[in-house]
TILUM-808740 format. One line per 4 residues: their letters; for each residue y negated, x negated, z of N, C-alpha, C, O. Coordinates in Angstrom, 2 decimals, decimal comma. Layout:
! residues N
a) Y X Z Y X Z Y X Z Y X Z; ...
//
This chain:
! residues 87
deda) 13,71 85,19 37,33 13,97 84,70 38,54 13,57 85,35 39,67 14,17 86,12 40,42; 12,05 84,77 39,67 11,15 85,93 40,74 11,34 87,13 40,90 11,55 87,40 42,09; 11,35 88,04 40,19 11,95 88,84 40,74 13,14 89,51 40,92 12,88 90,63 41,37; 14,03 89,39 40,82 15,37 88,56 41,29 15,61 88,46 42,46 15,97 89,32 43,26
ihnl) 15,40 87,29 42,60 14,60 86,58 44,18 13,97 87,89 45,20 14,47 88,37 46,22; 13,01 88,16 44,66 11,91 89,78 46,02 13,10 90,55 45,85 13,29 91,03 46,97; 14,03 90,96 45,09 15,27 92,01 44,94 16,25 91,28 46,36 16,58 91,76 47,44; 16,45 90,14 45,82 17,37 90,00 47,16 16,53 89,96 48,78 17,27 89,80 49,75
ehgg) 15,15 90,09 49,03 14,26 89,73 50,18 15,03 91,24 50,81 15,61 91,40 51,89; 14,76 92,37 49,50 14,88 94,13 49,81 16,36 94,54 50,21 16,66 95,73 50,30; 17,67 93,08 50,52 19,34 93,35 50,12 19,78 93,95 49,25 20,47 94,98 49,28; 19,33 93,19 48,17 19,76 93,66 46,90 20,87 92,41 46,65 21,17 91,61 47,53
iwis) 21,42 92,41 45,31 22,51 91,12 45,07 22,30 91,08 43,18 22,06 91,94 42,32; 22,48 90,05 43,18 21,85 89,23 42,23 23,13 88,29 41,42 23,58 87,22 41,83; 23,61 89,15 39,97 25,05 88,28 39,43 23,84 87,99 37,97 23,15 88,79 37,34; 23,99 86,67 37,86 23,27 85,69 36,90 24,90 84,97 36,25 26,03 84,97 36,74
ykdl) 24,47 84,56 35,29 26,09 84,21 33,93 25,03 83,59 32,70 23,86 83,76 32,35; 26,48 82,61 32,20 25,74 81,96 31,33 27,36 82,35 30,59 28,18 83,10 31,11; 27,52 81,75 29,47 28,29 81,50 28,56 29,49 81,95 28,86 30,45 81,27 29,21; 29,41 83,58 28,65 30,55 84,51 29,03 30,75 85,17 28,03 29,69 85,25 27,40
dqqs) 31,62 85,72 27,50 32,27 86,52 26,48 32,13 88,15 26,45 32,16 88,58 27,61; 32,00 89,04 25,61 31,79 90,01 26,02 32,30 90,88 26,77 31,82 91,84 27,37; 33,51 90,39 26,68 33,99 91,58 28,31 34,11 91,55 29,31 34,47 92,44 30,08; 33,64 89,87 29,60 33,33 89,64 31,03 32,15 90,02 30,88 31,93 90,64 31,92
idtl) 30,67 90,09 29,89 29,59 90,85 30,37 29,89 91,99 30,83 29,76 92,28 32,02; 30,38 92,90 29,77 30,84 94,55 30,01 31,42 94,58 31,39 30,90 95,42 32,12; 32,55 93,71 32,01 32,54 94,03 33,43 31,59 93,84 34,07 31,31 94,89 34,65; 30,60 92,69 34,40 29,39 92,55 35,12 28,53 93,78 35,07 27,92 94,12 36,08
reia) 28,44 94,53 33,89 27,68 95,31 33,71 28,11 96,59 34,57 27,36 97,26 35,27; 29,62 96,81 34,35 29,79 97,88 35,51 30,31 97,48 36,57 31,44 97,87 36,83; 29,79 96,81 37,26 29,63 96,09 38,25 28,10 96,51 38,90 27,73 97,05 39,94; 27,66 96,13 38,06 26,00 96,61 38,04 25,65 98,21 38,34 24,89 98,82 39,10
rvns) 26,55 98,52 37,38 26,67 100,29 37,45 26,93 101,38 38,62 26,29 102,35 39,02; 28,15 100,75 38,97 28,74 101,60 40,11 27,77 101,14 41,69 27,79 101,92 42,64; 27,00 99,84 41,77 26,28 99,73 42,49 24,47 99,69 42,06 23,69 98,97 42,67; 24,11 100,45 41,12 23,05 101,07 40,35 22,11 100,74 41,37 21,27 99,98 40,88
fsvt) 21,91 100,96 42,44 20,67 100,75 43,52 20,77 99,21 44,48 20,06 98,76 45,38; 21,73 98,81 43,94 21,65 97,09 44,77 21,56 95,92 43,96 20,91 94,90 44,20; 22,50 96,25 42,70 22,98 94,87 42,07 22,34 95,19 40,53 22,51 96,17 39,81; 21,37 93,73 40,28 20,49 93,44 39,04 21,59 92,07 38,60 22,07 91,12 39,24
vspr) 21,70 92,61 37,02 23,50 91,67 36,36 22,09 90,78 35,65 21,06 91,45 35,74; 21,94 89,75 35,16 20,78 89,10 34,47 21,64 87,69 33,38 22,52 87,08 34,00; 21,45 87,29 32,15 21,17 86,26 31,77 20,84 85,11 32,52 20,12 85,52 33,43; 21,02 83,59 32,65 20,43 82,87 33,03 21,26 81,05 33,07 21,99 80,49 33,89
dand) 20,61 80,58 31,61 21,14 79,36 31,28 20,79 78,29 32,51 21,60 77,37 32,66; 19,82 78,34 33,27 19,84 77,42 34,10 20,73 77,55 35,14 20,65 76,64 35,96; 21,75 78,59 35,40 23,29 78,73 36,03 24,03 77,08 36,01 23,78 76,61 34,90; 24,78 76,15 36,80 25,20 75,48 36,39 27,18 75,97 37,12 28,09 75,32 37,64
nkva) 27,01 77,19 36,79 28,41 78,33 36,83 28,25 78,93 35,68 27,28 78,95 34,92; 29,48 79,49 35,60 29,50 80,92 34,37 28,83 81,93 35,12 28,04 82,69 34,56; 29,17 82,05 36,80 28,27 83,04 37,10 27,95 82,86 38,14 28,44 81,87 38,70; 27,04 83,68 38,86 26,56 82,94 40,43 26,52 84,28 41,23 25,63 84,92 40,67
vasw) 26,70 84,55 41,58 26,66 86,01 42,92 25,51 85,41 44,26 25,54 84,68 45,25; 24,90 85,97 43,78 23,93 86,16 44,98 23,53 87,26 45,87 23,69 88,47 45,66; 22,84 86,55 47,18 22,35 87,92 48,10 21,60 86,66 49,08 22,23 85,60 49,18; 20,54 86,77 49,64 19,45 86,82 50,71 20,20 85,42 51,53 20,84 85,76 52,52
grlm) 20,20 84,21 51,31 20,96 83,03 51,89 22,76 82,63 51,78 23,54 81,84 52,31; 22,81 83,71 50,76 24,47 83,58 50,29 24,78 83,35 48,91 24,21 84,15 48,17; 25,55 82,44 48,30 25,32 81,43 47,00 27,24 82,44 47,10 27,84 82,67 48,15; 27,66 82,77 45,88 29,41 82,28 44,98 28,92 82,30 44,13 28,10 83,11 43,69
klet) 29,64 80,69 43,41 29,73 80,61 42,12 31,25 80,81 41,65 32,15 80,67 42,49; 31,59 81,19 40,10 32,75 81,58 39,92 32,70 81,27 38,04 31,93 81,84 37,26; 33,54 80,42 37,75 33,71 80,30 36,76 34,65 80,98 35,69 35,37 80,33 34,93; 34,59 82,10 35,72 35,10 83,59 35,14 34,81 84,91 36,39 34,65 84,84 37,60
vdfd) 34,83 85,86 35,63 34,29 87,45 36,33 35,41 87,58 37,26 36,50 87,91 36,78; 35,29 87,36 38,62 37,13 88,09 39,46 36,04 88,96 39,95 35,13 88,49 40,63; 36,09 90,35 39,61 36,23 91,55 39,70 36,24 92,04 41,63 35,43 92,69 42,30; 37,11 91,57 41,87 37,27 92,05 43,79 36,87 91,47 44,40 36,47 91,81 45,52
sime) 36,78 90,07 43,81 36,03 88,57 44,44 33,95 88,99 44,59 33,06 88,64 45,36; 34,02 89,82 43,45 32,54 89,68 43,54 31,87 91,35 44,38 30,78 91,52 44,92; 33,05 92,35 44,17 33,04 93,41 44,71 33,06 93,12 46,40 32,03 93,51 46,94; 33,58 92,79 46,89 33,80 92,29 48,23 32,64 91,45 48,74 32,20 91,77 49,84
firk) 31,90 90,15 47,94 30,61 89,77 47,94 29,83 90,75 48,02 29,36 90,69 49,16; 29,31 91,78 47,40 28,58 93,10 47,54 28,68 93,55 48,74 27,65 93,63 49,40; 30,07 93,98 49,36 30,08 95,08 50,36 30,35 93,89 51,69 30,86 94,31 52,73; 30,06 92,75 51,58 29,76 92,00 53,02 28,34 91,45 53,23 27,79 91,29 54,32
nknk) 27,59 91,07 51,48 26,17 90,91 51,96 25,37 91,83 51,25 24,41 91,13 50,94; 25,16 92,90 50,81 23,93 94,21 50,51 23,50 94,33 51,84 24,08 94,17 52,91; 22,11 94,72 51,50 21,25 94,06 53,09 21,16 93,19 54,24 20,57 93,31 55,31; 21,90 92,28 53,74 22,34 91,13 55,26 20,69 90,62 54,90 20,59 89,43 55,20
spep) 19,57 91,08 54,43 17,68 90,03 54,66 17,06 90,76 55,30 17,41 91,67 56,05; 15,83 90,27 54,97 14,45 90,35 56,50 14,23 91,70 55,56 13,54 92,28 56,40; 14,27 92,39 54,75 14,19 93,77 54,46 14,82 94,77 53,78 14,46 95,28 52,72; 15,65 95,01 54,33 16,73 95,75 54,22 16,41 96,97 53,48 15,82 97,80 54,17
iar) 16,68 97,37 52,09 16,41 98,52 51,85 17,41 99,30 50,67 17,61 100,51 50,56; 17,99 98,12 49,77 19,14 98,14 48,93 20,40 100,04 49,76 20,80 100,46 50,85; 20,47 100,45 48,21 21,90 101,40 48,27 22,66 101,27 48,21 23,46 102,19 48,30
//
């Protein structure tokens, strides 16, 4: 968690998940691949929802992987942080 939070400080986006099927995990990994310099994806048992998408000071919780909503969150929130350097 500490490394992911540090990435948020630099404008990154952290997508964490729990209890997802493989297809949903693959979709999250594809989102990270196309945003490879700004998005981190990791499993996280401490989540209280199946998917959490975080940026500095913002959090979106989802029960399913919604590709369009996640991509819009990334577009709106990437680099809105104290030290924005994400690409």
